[in-house]
C-alpha positions in Angstrom: 82.6 30.1 130.1 81.7 26.4 131.3 82.9 23.3 130.3 81.2 19.4 130.1 82.8 16.4 131.2 82.6 13.6 133.3 80.9 13.8 136.8 83.5 12.2 138.8 86.9 11.0 138.5 85.6 8.1 140.2 83.0 7.4 137.5 85.7 6.4 135.1 86.5 2.7 136.6 83.3 2.1 136.8 82.2 1.8 133.5 83.0 -0.8 131.1 84.7 0.5 127.8 84.0 -2.6 125.8 80.1 -2.2 126.4 80.8 1.0 124.7 79.9 3.7 127.7 80.4 7.0 127.9 82.2 8.3 130.7 82.1 12.3 129.9 80.4 15.3 129.4 78.8 15.7 126.2 80.8 13.7 123.8 82.0 10.2 123.0 84.2 7.5 124.7 87.6 5.9 123.5 90.1 3.3 124.0 93.3 3.5 125.3 96.4 3.7 123.0 97.1 -0.1 122.0 99.3 -0.9 118.9 96.7 0.0 116.5 98.0 2.0 113.4 96.7 4.9 112.0 95.3 4.9 108.6 94.4 7.5 106.2 92.7 7.4 102.7 91.0 10.2 100.6 88.7 10.0 97.7 86.6 12.1 95.8 82.7 11.2 96.2 80.0 12.4 93.8 76.7 13.3 95.4 73.2 13.5 93.5 70.2 15.9 94.1 67.4 15.7 92.5 65.8 18.8 91.8 62.3 19.5 93.5 61.3 21.5 90.5 61.1 18.2 87.6 61.7 21.0 85.3 65.6 21.6 86.6 67.9 19.2 86.0 69.2 16.7 88.8 72.8 18.3 90.4 76.3 16.0 90.3 78.2 17.7 93.0 82.2 16.1 93.7 83.3 16.5 97.1 86.4 15.5 99.2 86.1 12.7 101.6 89.0 12.0 104.0 88.8 8.9 106.4 91.8 8.5 109.5 91.3 5.5 111.5 92.8 5.6 114.9 92.8 3.6 118.4 89.2 2.8 117.6 87.8 6.1 116.1 87.1 6.4 112.3 87.2 10.2 111.8 85.5 11.2 108.3 85.5 15.0 107.3 83.5 15.9 103.9 84.1 19.1 102.0 82.4 20.2 98.9 81.6 23.8 97.1 78.6 26.0 97.9 75.4 24.6 97.6 74.0 25.5 94.2 70.7 26.2 93.8 69.2 23.0 93.5 70.6 21.4 96.5 69.3 24.4 98.3 65.5 24.0 97.0 65.9 19.9 98.6 66.5 21.7 101.8 63.8 24.5 102.4 61.5 22.7 104.5 63.8 22.4 106.9 65.0 26.0 107.1 61.0 27.3 107.2 61.6 30.8 106.5 65.0 31.3 107.1 67.2 33.0 104.3 70.4 30.9 103.2 73.5 32.8 104.2 75.6 33.6 101.2 77.5 30.4 101.0 76.6 27.5 102.7 78.5 24.6 102.4 75.4 21.8 102.2 77.8 18.6 101.7 80.4 19.5 104.8 80.7 17.7 107.9 82.9 16.3 110.5 81.9 12.9 111.8 83.9 10.6 114.8 82.7 7.0 115.1 84.0 4.9 118.0 83.9 1.4 117.7 81.2 1.2 121.0 79.0 3.1 118.6 79.0 6.1 120.0 79.4 9.1 117.5 79.8 12.9 117.3 78.9 15.0 114.7 79.3 18.3 113.3 77.5 19.3 110.2 76.4 22.2 108.1 72.9 21.6 108.3 72.3 21.1 111.9 74.9 24.3 112.0 72.4 26.4 110.4 69.3 25.0 112.2 71.0 26.2 115.5 70.5 29.4 114.4 69.1 31.5 117.1 64.7 31.9 116.9 64.5 29.0 114.5 63.3 26.6 116.7 59.7 26.5 117.3 58.4 30.1 119.5 55.4 31.1 119.4 55.7 33.6 122.4 58.7 35.0 120.1 56.8 35.2 116.9 53.4 36.8 118.7 55.6 39.5 120.9 56.7 42.1 118.6 58.8 43.5 121.6 60.8 40.9 122.5 61.5 40.4 118.6 62.3 43.4 118.1 65.0 43.8 121.0 66.2 40.4 120.1 67.2 41.9 116.2 70.7 43.5 116.0 70.9 46.6 114.2 73.7 47.8 112.0 74.9 51.6 112.7 72.5 53.4 110.2 69.5 51.7 111.0 68.3 54.4 113.3 68.7 57.4 110.7 67.5 55.2 108.0 64.4 55.0 110.3 63.6 58.2 110.6 63.8 59.0 107.2 61.2 56.2 106.5 58.7 56.9 109.3 55.8 57.1 107.6 56.1 53.2 106.2 57.4 51.7 109.3 54.4 50.2 110.1 54.2 48.5 106.8 58.0 47.1 107.5 57.1 46.0 111.0 54.4 43.2 109.4 58.0 41.8 106.8 59.9 41.4 109.4 60.8 37.5 109.6 61.2 35.5 112.8 64.9 34.8 112.1 68.3 36.1 113.3 70.1 38.2 110.1 73.2 37.8 111.9 72.8 33.7 111.7 74.5 33.3 115.0 73.9 29.5 116.1 73.7 28.1 119.3 74.7 24.3 117.7 77.5 22.6 120.1 77.5 19.1 117.8 75.4 16.1 118.1 76.1 13.1 120.2 74.7 9.4 119.7 74.9 7.1 122.4 72.7 4.2 123.6 74.9 3.1 126.4 75.4 6.4 128.4 74.1 9.9 128.8 76.7 13.1 129.1 77.4 14.2 132.2 78.1 18.0 133.7 81.7 18.6 135.3 84.4 20.8 136.4 87.5 19.3 134.8 89.2 21.4 132.5 90.9 20.3 129.1 94.5 19.1 129.4 96.2 21.9 128.5 99.6 20.9 129.3 99.3 18.0 126.9 97.8 20.0 124.2 101.1 22.5 124.4 103.1 19.5 124.4 105.0 19.4 120.7 103.7 16.1 119.1 103.5 15.4 115.4 100.2 16.1 114.1 99.0 12.8 112.4 95.7 14.1 110.7 94.2 17.8 110.5 91.3 19.6 108.8 88.9 22.9 108.8 85.7 22.9 107.6 83.7 26.1 106.6 79.9 25.1 107.4 78.5 28.7 106.1 79.4 32.0 105.8 77.9 35.4 105.2 79.1 39.2 104.8 75.7 40.9 106.1 75.5 42.7 102.9 78.3 44.2 103.5 78.1 45.1 107.4 80.4 42.5 108.7 80.9 38.7 108.4 78.9 36.1 110.2 81.0 32.3 109.8 80.6 29.1 111.4 83.9 26.7 111.0 85.1 23.3 112.7 88.5 23.0 113.2 89.7 19.1 113.7 93.6 18.1 114.9 94.7 14.4 116.1 98.0 14.0 117.8 99.3 10.4 119.0 98.0 10.6 122.3 94.6 13.0 121.7 92.5 14.3 119.6 90.8 18.4 119.7 88.1 19.5 117.6 87.2 23.6 117.8 83.6 24.4 116.3 83.5 28.3 116.4 81.0 30.7 115.2 82.4 34.2 114.6 80.1 37.4 114.4 81.3 40.7 113.7 78.9 43.7 112.7 80.8 46.6 112.1 80.3 49.3 114.3 78.4 47.2 116.7 79.8 44.2 118.4 81.8 41.0 118.0 80.6 37.8 119.0 82.0 34.3 119.7 80.6 31.1 120.6 82.7 28.2 120.6 82.9 24.6 121.6 85.7 22.6 122.0 85.9 18.5 121.9 88.8 16.6 123.7 89.8 13.4 124.3 93.0 11.9 125.1 93.3 8.3 124.1 94.4 6.8 127.4 91.1 7.6 129.1 87.4 6.4 128.3 86.0 9.8 128.4 86.2 13.2 126.4 85.1 16.4 127.5 83.3 19.2 125.4 83.1 22.5 126.5 81.3 25.5 125.4 82.3 29.6 125.7 80.4 32.2 124.9 82.0 35.9 124.5 80.7 39.2 123.1 82.0 42.6 123.2 81.6 46.1 121.7 83.6 46.7 117.7 85.1 49.9 119.2 86.3 48.1 122.5 88.0 45.4 120.6 89.2 48.0 117.6 90.9 50.0 120.6 93.6 47.4 120.0 94.6 47.7 117.1 98.1 49.3 116.6 98.0 52.7 115.4 100.9 52.9 113.3 102.0 50.1 111.4 105.6 49.6 109.9 105.0 50.8 106.2 107.8 49.2 104.9 105.5 45.7 105.9 104.5 43.6 102.6 101.1 45.4 102.1 99.4 42.3 100.5 99.2 38.9 102.4 96.3 36.3 102.5 94.3 38.2 105.5 94.8 41.8 103.9 93.1 43.9 101.4 94.6 44.4 98.5 95.8 47.8 98.0 98.3 49.4 95.9 98.3 53.0 97.7 102.1 54.0 98.0 101.6 57.6 100.1 103.8 55.7 102.8 102.8 59.1 105.4 99.0 58.1 104.6 99.5 54.7 105.4 101.0 55.6 108.7 98.5 57.4 110.0 96.0 54.3 109.2 94.7 51.6 111.3 95.4 48.4 110.4 92.2 47.3 110.2 92.8 44.0 108.4 93.2 42.8 111.9 89.2 42.9 112.4 89.0 40.3 109.8 91.3 37.7 111.6 89.4 35.7 113.9 92.3 34.5 115.9 93.8 38.3 116.5 90.0 39.3 117.6 89.7 36.4 119.7 93.2 36.8 121.4 92.5 40.4 122.7 88.6 39.9 124.2 88.9 38.7 127.5 88.3 34.8 128.2 85.5 34.8 129.4 84.6 38.4 128.5 81.5 38.9 130.8 79.6 36.8 132.6 77.6 34.3 130.5 75.0 32.2 132.1 75.1 28.6 130.5 72.4 26.1 131.8 72.7 23.9 134.8 74.6 21.2 132.7 77.4 23.4 131.5 78.1 24.6 134.6 81.7 24.7 136.2 84.0 27.2 136.2 87.2 27.1 134.5 90.5 29.2 134.0 90.8 32.3 131.8 93.9 31.2 131.0 93.0 28.4 128.7 92.9 30.2 125.4 92.1 27.7 122.7 92.9 26.4 119.4 94.8 29.5 118.9 93.3 32.7 120.1 96.6 33.8 118.7 97.3 30.9 115.9 98.7 33.4 113.6 101.5 34.6 116.1 104.0 32.4 116.6 105.8 31.1 120.0 101.7 31.5 121.4 101.2 30.1 124.6 98.0 29.3 123.5 98.7 27.7 120.3 98.7 24.0 121.5 102.1 23.5 119.7 101.0 23.9 115.9 103.6 24.3 113.5 103.2 27.5 111.0 102.1 26.0 108.0 98.7 24.7 109.9 97.9 27.9 111.5 98.4 29.2 108.3 95.9 27.1 106.5 93.3 27.9 109.3 93.8 31.7 108.0 90.8 32.7 105.7 91.8 32.9 102.0 94.4 30.4 102.6 92.3 27.6 100.6 93.7 28.5 97.3 97.4 27.4 98.9 98.5 23.9 98.9 101.1 22.8 101.5 104.8 23.5 100.1 106.9 20.5 101.3 109.3 21.0 103.6 112.2 20.1 101.9 111.6 22.4 99.4 111.6 25.2 101.5 114.5 24.0 103.4 116.5 23.9 100.2 117.9 27.0 100.1 118.6 27.3 96.8 114.7 27.4 95.9 114.1 30.7 97.5 117.5 32.7 96.0 117.0 36.5 95.9 113.6 36.2 97.9 115.6 37.8 101.0 115.3 40.9 98.7 111.5 40.8 98.6 110.8 40.0 102.3 111.1 42.3 105.4 112.8 40.7 108.1 113.5 37.6 106.1 115.5 35.5 108.6 113.1 35.8 111.3 110.4 34.8 108.8 112.3 31.7 107.6 112.4 30.6 111.0 109.1 31.1 112.0 108.4 29.3 108.7 110.6 26.2 109.2 109.2 26.3 112.9 113.0 26.8 114.3 112.0 30.3 115.8 113.3 30.4 119.1 113.7 34.3 120.0 110.8 35.7 122.1 109.3 38.6 120.3 107.5 41.5 121.4 104.2 42.2 120.3 104.3 44.2 117.3 107.5 42.7 116.2 105.7 39.2 116.2 103.1 40.5 114.3 105.3 42.2 111.7 107.1 38.5 111.4 103.8 36.7 111.2 102.9 38.9 107.7 106.6 38.5 106.2 106.3 35.2 106.9 103.5 34.9 105.3 104.5 36.8 101.9 107.6 34.8 102.0 105.2 31.4 101.9 103.4 33.4 99.2 106.1 34.1 97.3 107.8 30.4 97.8 104.5 28.9 97.1 104.8 30.6 93.5 107.7 28.6 92.8 106.9 25.7 94.3 103.0 25.2 92.0 105.2 24.6 89.1 107.3 21.6 90.1 106.5 18.1 89.6 105.2 17.7 93.4 103.4 21.0 93.2 101.4 20.7 90.4 100.0 16.8 91.5 99.3 18.9 94.7 97.1 21.7 92.5 95.7 18.9 90.1 94.2 17.5 93.7 92.7 20.8 94.6 91.7 21.4 91.1 89.7 17.7 90.7 88.3 19.0 94.1 87.0 22.2 92.6 88.8 24.4 95.9 89.5 27.0 93.1 85.7 27.7 92.6 83.5 27.1 89.0 83.9 30.0 86.0 80.9 32.7 86.2 79.9 32.4 82.9 76.8 30.8 82.4 77.7 28.7 79.1 80.8 27.3 80.6 78.2 25.0 82.8 80.4 25.1 86.1 83.4 24.5 84.5 86.4 24.5 87.2 89.0 27.1 87.4 92.4 27.7 88.0 94.4 30.8 89.6 96.6 33.1 88.2 98.3 35.9 88.1 98.5 38.3 85.9 102.1 39.8 86.8 105.1 37.8 88.7 105.9 40.6 90.8 104.1 41.0 93.8 102.2 44.3 94.2 100.7 45.0 91.1 97.9 42.8 90.8 95.8 40.4 93.0 94.9 36.8 92.0 92.3 35.9 88.6 90.5 33.4 88.1 91.6 31.1 84.9 88.8 29.1 82.6 90.4 26.8 80.5 87.2 26.5 78.5 86.9 30.0 77.5 89.9 30.7 78.3 89.1 34.1 79.8 89.9 35.5 83.4 87.8 36.7 86.2 88.0 38.3 89.1 87.1 35.8 92.4 83.8 36.1 94.0 85.0 36.4 98.0 86.9 39.0 99.2 89.1 36.8 101.2 90.5 35.2 97.9 90.1 38.6 95.8 92.7 40.2 98.0 95.7 37.5 97.8 98.6 38.8 95.5 98.7 37.3 92.3 102.5 36.8 92.7 101.5 34.0 94.6 100.6 31.6 91.8 102.3 33.4 88.8 101.7 33.9 85.3 102.8 30.2 84.1 100.9 28.2 86.3 97.6 27.5 85.0 99.0 26.9 81.8 101.6 24.4 82.5 99.4 22.1 84.6 97.1 21.7 81.6 100.1 20.6 79.4 101.2 18.6 82.2 97.5 17.1 82.7 95.7 16.9 79.5 93.1 15.0 80.6 91.7 17.9 82.7 91.1 20.3 79.3 87.9 20.4 78.6 86.0 20.3 75.3 85.6 23.8 73.6 82.5 25.0 73.6 82.0 27.2 70.0 78.6 28.4 72.1 78.1 32.0 72.3 75.1 34.0 73.7 73.2 35.5 70.7 71.6 38.3 71.3 67.6 38.8 70.1 64.8 41.0 69.8 61.5 39.0 70.6 63.2 36.0 70.1 64.8 37.6 66.4 68.6 38.0 65.9 69.6 41.2 65.2 70.8 41.8 61.9 74.2 41.9 61.0 73.5 45.4 59.0 72.6 47.2 62.6 76.2 46.2 63.9 77.1 48.1 60.7 75.2 51.0 61.6 76.8 51.1 64.8 80.4 50.6 63.6 79.7 53.5 61.1 78.4 55.9 63.9 81.7 54.8 65.9 83.8 55.9 63.2 81.9 58.9 62.4 82.2 60.1 65.9 86.1 59.3 66.0 86.8 61.0 62.7 84.7 64.4 64.2 86.9 64.0 67.0 90.2 64.2 65.1 88.4 67.1 63.3 88.0 69.2 66.5 91.7 68.3 67.7 
């Protein structure tokens, strides 16, 4: 691993902050904390995109923008839905021959701007442009051996190549110069007219980051994600946390190719408000798939809640079979995978400007974010770790006052294993040291407990307000039915008891339910939302009720509607077949 910061301590005093100088490695300056009062605002912004094809309609997308001001910095985050076809077409020229990942959030970005004019930027477009081999490289395109060596292959690639040996020459000619794993070397962009970043050996102030401080502002953005044709996952995310004394940004590209490898590229930007420089730290790690899998618990406790926001939904009741299975869901947990890969895993060569060894005990913004009491969790409370998990986007934040009122938790002690420990973890009062196996169990129980509390909270006045805001921001997605024209949907459970059915999406326009399109949501227990929530929300907020559209798809053959007599004939055939079956019985 390598870090980037200011070149030497003596340089800190040689710059005049008021002139906007940069005394750091690859980030921006800041000012000493004064009497500045943090300011936070949220708003919905409409973004209009004109289509490349004039026959298409212009696109209008609503995104959520949050702005936070502290100590001379204006921090802006923008989160929107997955880019639609019109928006993707408008970016085609930038991405050359690179196919888009399955989920590209083209509107998402994090921007930090200082009063001096220095800015730090992490955006989805720049992140995707950082995919290996996207840059002009004529030698790469012309050197077939180099191209073949650089492309990762799935485990069954060799057997497939053997069976199709006679057409391999044709296939070679169709290989495009891009990395299908979407591995990005993007480390953010910095703009400053005053100074350039300098290399350094200075490390992040870990002691400060571990100090329990109130989190004034935090957010997480997904830049893009792809499931690699069901061969793994590639996801680029950016996290931000602002405390009273500092801020920390973690940009992480995570790759899992099943049966092949894990790869993690991370960039951290750390700034302490009492200094006039910031530190950018770059780290790359990679190891074999089976090396990580060897760390999985061999026999997880079958009494644990089997459904959580990070686990695949399963209704199996065969406990003996469950005891023999590895807990493969951990391989989908970025934080757990990061925690078991040595830091750094092997000696990665960095550019000269990134030179500088840093102790391997640094950790990150949560290699064990999913665990309580983690030495590397940097003082994050439980919910902050929870909201960073994949799939947690459907959940709102339950008020701590609601959780601490034991009346609201009546009966949940019978539903959750390790209830007392899970409750203490949830409320950040757990002082007991737990071994790793028990810690994992308690963490899952805490997630299950939170889900059950969430189902009760979202039908209160305060909970409905929070879910209304998420609905307005399209956090739950859109109806897949074409004639609903992108109507926003709401999560709904088919049962109020846990462990029966996963969550579905309810469309208030066609009044039907659908399976969530992404696995991270389709595995969430429907009981965490309950059967009443969407209908109660629509009653409380009638302004979001859409106009009922009676339009229906009409089957046609060569432009002519199918005559009703054809339907009658089919009905008669079905009745005749049913009568024949009865006669045979």
